[in-house]
Every structure is written in structure tokens, then in C-alpha cells.
N, C-alpha and C positions, 0 to 999 in steps of 0.2 A: 371670491364668493363667500367664504367663511367670514372674512373681515366685514363684509357688508351686512351679513346676517347678525354678527355680533353688535354692530352699530345700531341696527334696527331694534334688537332686543334691549339694549341699554336705553334707547330712546323711549321704548314702550314702558320700561320700568320707571323712568323719570316722569312720564306723563301720569302714571298711576299714583305718584306721590302727591300730586296737587290736591290740596284739601282746603276747606274754608276754616279760618281761625275763629275761635270763640271770642266775640267782641269784648273788649275791656279786660282781658286776661293778659297781664304783662308776660313777656317771654324774655328770658335772660339766663343769668348765671345758675348753673346746675339744675335747670329745668323747673317744673312746677314746685312752688313753695320752697325753692332752693334746697330741695331734699336730696338731689342726686338720683332720684327715682323718676324715670321717664315713663309716661303712660302709653306704652306701646304693647301691642299683641301681635301674634302671628310671626314671630321672629325665629330665625334659625336656632336650633337646639345644639348644633355643632357646626364647625366650619371645615371646609376642605383643608388639607395639609398646607396648601399655599396661602390660605386665608380666604376671606370672603371676596366676592367680585368687586374689583375696583371700578367705580362708575366714572369718576373724574378727579383731576388734580388741579390745584391752583397754586401759583407761585407769585412772588413779588407783592405779597400783601403786607410787607413790613415785618420786622422782628417783634415777636411777642410771645407771651405765655397765656394770653387770654383765649377763651373759647369762642366758637362760632355761635351766633344767635340766628335761628332759622325760623322764618315766617312762611306763609303760604306762597309768597312770590319772590322771596329774596333770601340771601344769606349775608349777614352783617358780621364784620370782624375788624378788630383794631390792630394796629401795628405801629412800630417806630421806624421812621425813615429820617435818618440824620437828626436834626434838632427838633423834628416835629412828630406828633402823634397823628395818625391818619385813620379814618374810618372808611372801609371799603365795602361796597355793595356788589354782590355777585348774583347772577341769575341762578335758577335751579339746576343748570347744567354747568356752572362754574365760569361763565363768561362775565367779565367785569362790566357792571353797569355804570359805576362812578366811584370816584375816590375824593375825599375832602379832608383837608388839614383842619383839625379842630382844637389844637392847642400845642404847647411846647412839651416835649418829652422830658422825662426825668434825666437829670445830669448829676454827676458827682455822687452816685449811689451804686451799690452793687446791683447788677442785673437791671439796667434802666429800661429794658424792653417793655412794651405795653402790657399791663396787667388787667386793664378794665375790659370785662365782657359787656358788650352793649346790652341795654335794656330796651325792648320794643314794646310800645303801648299805644294803641289807637292811632296808628299812622305816624308816630313820632319815635325817634331813636335817641336815647340818652346815653352819654358817655362822659368819662372823667379822664382828663389828661394827666400825665406824670407831674405836671406843675400845679394841679388843682383846679383846672378849668372844668366846670360842670356845663355841658353843652347839650342843647336840643337841636337835632338835625331832622329835616323832613325826609320823607321817602324819596324825594327827588335829589337829595344830596345838598340841600341848602341849609345853612345855619340859621335857625329861627331866633335863638337867643343864647347868651353865654354869660356866666358869672364865675369868677374865680373865688370860691368860697374859702380857700386858705388865706388869700389876701384880705378878703372882706372881714374875716373873723380873726385876723392876726395870729393864725395858727402856725405851728411849727411842723414842717414836713418830717415824717418818720425817717429813721436811720436808713431803711431800705426803700424809701420812696413811697409814693401814694399807690395803694393797691385796692381801691374801692370800685365796685360796680354799683351804680345807682339803683336804689329800690324805689319802685313806683307803687304808691298806695292811693287809690281813688284819684283825686286831682292834684296829688302832691308827689314830688320826687325828693327822695331823702338822701342827705349827705351828712357826714360826721366830721366836722373840723376839729373838735376837741379844743383844749386850751382853756383860757380864762374868760371867754365870751359866750360860747355855746357848745354843749356836748353834741348836739344834733340839730339839724335845721331842715325844715320842709319848705321847698320852693314850689311855686305854682307851675304846673306843667305847661301852661299856655304862654307865660311871659317871663318866668324866672323870678318873680317877686316873692319875697319871704312871706310865708303864711304863719309859721310859728317857729320858735326857738326853744330848745330845751336848756334848762339852767346848767351852767358849767360845773364841772367837778374839779376844775383847775388842774387837770392832768391831760396828757396827750391822748390822741386817738390811736387806733391800732390798724391792722391790715385786714380786718374782718369785713365781709360783706354782710350787712344786717339781715336779720331774719324777721319775717312778718308772721305773727301768730294770730289766728282768728279762732276764738273760742269764747264761750260764755257770753256771747253777744258783744265781745270786745275785739278790737284790733290793737295788738301790742307789738312794738318793734323792739327786737332784742339784739344787742351787740356787746362788744367788749370795749372798755376803756383800758387804760394802763393797769388799773387795779381791779376794776369791777366788771361783772356782767350786769347790764342795766335793762330795765323794761320801760319803754316810753309809750304813752298813749298816742296812737296814730292820729286821733282826732284833734288834739290840742297841744301835743308836745310835752305834756306834763310827765315828769319822771315818776313812775308808779312805785318802783322798787329798785334796789340794787343788792348785789351779792358779792362779797369780797372773795373773788376767785384767786387772787394772789395768795391769800392765806391758806389755800388748800394745799399748795405745794409743800411736800416734805423737804425737798432740796431747794432751799432758798437761793442757791447758787445758779439755779436754772435760769435760762433767759426768759424774758417777758415779752416774747413775740407771739401775739395771738392772731392766727391766720384763718382758722377754720370757722365756717358758719355753723353755729350750734344746731343740734337736732332737737325737735320738739315732738312730744306725743302725750296726750291725755293729762296735761297739767305738769309735765316734767320736762326739764331742759337738760340736755347733755352737752358739755363743752370739753373739748380735748385739743391740745396743741403740742407741738414738738419742743425741741430745745430743753429736754430734761424735765418737762413739767408733768404734773399729775392731773389726770382728767377728773371730772366730777359730774355726777348727776344730782340735780337739785329739784326740789318741789317748789313750784311757784304758787302764789296765792292771789286770787283775783280780787281780794279785798284791800290790796295795797300794802299789806305787810310784807316784810322782806322774806325771800326764799329761805328754805332750810336744806342742809346737805343730806342726801340720801346715801350715797356711797362715793368712794373715790378709788381710782386705779392708776398707778404710775406706769403701767405697761403699755397702755394704748395712748400713744402720743404722736399723731400724724404730723408730718412736716408741712407739705403744701398740697397733698392729694385728696383731702376730704374724707368723708365717711358716710356710710349708709346704714339705715336701720331696716332690716328685713325680718319679718316675724318678730321673734323675741331676741334677735341677736344683732349686734353692731359689727360691721365689717369695715376694716380700715388698714392702715399700715403704721409702722413705727419709725421714729427718727432716732436710730441708734447713733448716727453721726451724720454730718452733712453729706457724706459720700456713701452711706450704707443704711439700709433699713429692711424690715421684714413685713410680712402680712399677718393680720391678727383678727381674732373673733372674740367678742366679749358679750356675756349675758346681760341683756338690758335690765332685767329685774334685780339681779344680785350684784352685778359688777364683776363677776368671776371671769377670768381669762380662760377661754375654752381651748384655744391653741394659738401658737405663734410659729410661723414657718418662713423659711427662705424661698424666694422665687425671683431670681436675678437681683432685684433691688426694690426699694420702696417706690410708691408712685400714686397715681390718681385712680379713683374708683367711682363707678356709677352703677346703676341697675336698670334693667328693663325686662319686661315679660318674665319675671321670676328668676332671672339670672344676673350674675355680676359681670361687669366689663372692667378690666383693669389694664393699665399701661405702666410699665416700670420706667423710671425716669432716666436710667443710664444708657440703655441701648435700644429702647423702643420696642420691646416685646409686648404685644397686646394679647391678653388672655380672656377667655370665656370660662367663667367659674360657676359651679353649682353651689348655692348657699348650703353650707353643711356645718353644723356646730361641732362635729367630731373631727373634721380634717379639712385641709385646703384641697378642694376637689376640682382640679383643673380639667376642663373638657377639651378645649382646643386653644391653639395659639398661633400667631404669626408675627413677623417682625417688620417694622417700618424703618427703612434705612435712609430715606431722603430727609432733607432739612438739616438744621444745625442747632447746637446747644442742648441743654437738658430737656427732657420730655416732660415739662411741667404743666402744659395745658390739659384741662380736664376734657375728656371725650364728651360728645353730645350724640344723642340718638333722636332722630326725627323722621317720621313716616317711613320706617324701615331702613333708614340709612344711618351709618355710623360715621361721624365727623371726627377726624383726628388731626390736630394741629402740631407742627414741629417747626418752630422758628418762622421762616417765611413761607413754609410749605403747609398746604391743607389737602388732606386726602379724604375722599368720601367713598364708602363701601356700602354695598347692598347687603344687609343682614336680614332681609325679609325672606321668609320661607316661601317656596314656590307654591 
């Protein structure tokens, strides 16, 4: 009897999650504006000691570090299965709708598992394979078009493989081959034809998912190349400005792996990456002149877990080594480090309803944290033990549900307040 009541309760919770999407707003990597901040309210302010209610689990989605993309009627996720990258569509209660092979997976690189989080826009799903196939898939699981932009632009695959999630802007899907033919390319969302190409800087691309800035009546795409942070006009592909981010680093022995999507607010861009690099806040100019440095801080250097800006403070983690890192808070205005603390290990961070959600990468402890510039203020935590590999996938929150991926395993929890 209790089991039946539990099933009925979970079913009612799932039904309550069905909402109508805002037409034309792409859904994908790290939520709205790729900020890591999910527009949710009415969430739990603390969790039971055993963790929030588990709604459903999915397995056999393929190996990957990508996140789930959740729409009003489906959950999309990529994974590696043997030599192929696959896109899986799940129902709102975790049942498989379909699975489609969309390209070859990465080979001969460290961690070849899928890194591309699908981007959903107006009934189409856009994905990038480990070998550089940019693919448009319909909601029914059919491939509408495909183009290998690495081959098309004679680009060199990065040392650790392709790690890009496509950005959709109006009728364009954006990808960044780098090299000596094009720094960035816009493809038509309907047929994959080239709309514009950004002039090359004759250097490789990186692992960054580009950021769209909408301000001063302009749409600007911001990303990293091997040396620069660049700003590209989303309308015509013209490079508006560039900033020599490589020159910011005090320790030139540091690696040049740029992974994090930058943060933007009110005319300022903040960029931070691991591997011993120094972070920087820069002021961009909408007149086309190059940005200027505001401050730099070598202590905030997240590895693969992202960062969020809440109020006047940036919350993230540090890359002390490949196997160790801590959590950190930095003042947005001054660049001052407010605190650094241990909590198991470094990891991914997002925010919703005024709180931080973190997952450490080594053993899968998930934490609910109160933003606090004076201390690491942990409220609740629990551990995810299923799955395999490091916990590198960024969590997702949608309609009161917390989605956490670990290898071939996806767990969905209710974090909605009663």
C-alpha cells in the first residue's frame, strides 16, 4: 500500500512539472545565458539527511561528462557508445523515446567521453561530436543536416578533444573551428549552410562554450582562442575586439587550456581557467576598441566546474592539481579573495532560487550552499554513488528537479518545496 502511494505521489509531482516553453529561447549548457543560474523559485531550503526525493534514474545513455538539456516534453543527453556519439531522448519520467548516432566519438585523447551538452531551439536539437560533426536533429530523432566543421575549415582537434556545445543565436548556430581559415562560423539552423565566417587569428580554438552578450542594442559572441578573448558581432561575424588573455598570466609556465564560459555583467567580462592560470576581469567597449584590464586574481582558477556570480560575489572552485581543488569566493568589484575552503574536492557549481548547488568531482557529494562572502556556508549534502568516472557533468535544475549525471547514469531528484 505504501509503495503504491509513493508511486502515485511521484506521478503527481511529475505531472506538475509540465510547463510551456518560451518560444525561441534556446535551452542548453548551464541554463539561461549560460550563466549557471537557473530561473527557479519555490525550491527546498534544506534537504533531508538522505538527500532529496529520487524521482527516477536512467542508465545506458552512453559515457559522458555533458549535462542534460530539459524541455517541456523531453530530456536530451549525449553519450559515447564505442566509436560513436549518440543523442538520447528521454520522457519526463525517464523512459527512452529514441536514440540516434550523430557522429564519431573522440579517439586518441584523454577522456574521450561526450562533452557536448545539446542545445534545443524551436523544435531542433543541435549537437557536436567528438570528431567535429555539427548536427541538427529533429524532435523525432531524425538527422536533418550535418556538417563536419573541423574538416571543412581544415582545423586541428585540440589535445583533449572537441568540447564545444553549440550556441544558437536567432537563425544561426555557432561553432568555433579556429586555425587559419575561420575563428568562428555561423551556420543556418534550417539547412547547415554558412551564413558568415569570422576572420582567422591563425591559432587554435579552445574548449570554451561561447557566451552571447546582449547589451546596448548589440548581440556579441564572446569566447577564447589560444591567446585571446574575442568579441564577435552575432549579426555579421565581424570581430569587434580582442583582449590578450595569455599576457595576464603571471606564471607563463601555466597551461593554456581555456574551459570556462566567461561571466558577463554591465559591460564587464570575467574569465577564469585552471592549470595555474590567472583570472581577469576586463571592461569591454561597445565602440569596437579593445577591452582594458580591471583586475586579476591567480587564486580563482576553476578546472572544469564553472562559476556563478551571485550579488557582488563570484563562487567557484580552484584547480590546485588534477586530483585536488577547493571552493572559493571572490569579490566582483575588487577581485579580492573572500575565502578559500576545502570540501572534499573541486567540482561543478550552479545556482537556483538564491542558493548554490555544488558537486565535488571525486566521490559525488552534492551540496546545498548558502551564498555567503564570509564563509563556506553548507546547508545540506548527500552522496551519489552510482555511475563511473569523475563527476564532471554540471548539474541542471528544471521545474523543481535536480538532474545529476555520472558516466552512463542520470539521477533526477525533486528539490521543489511542498
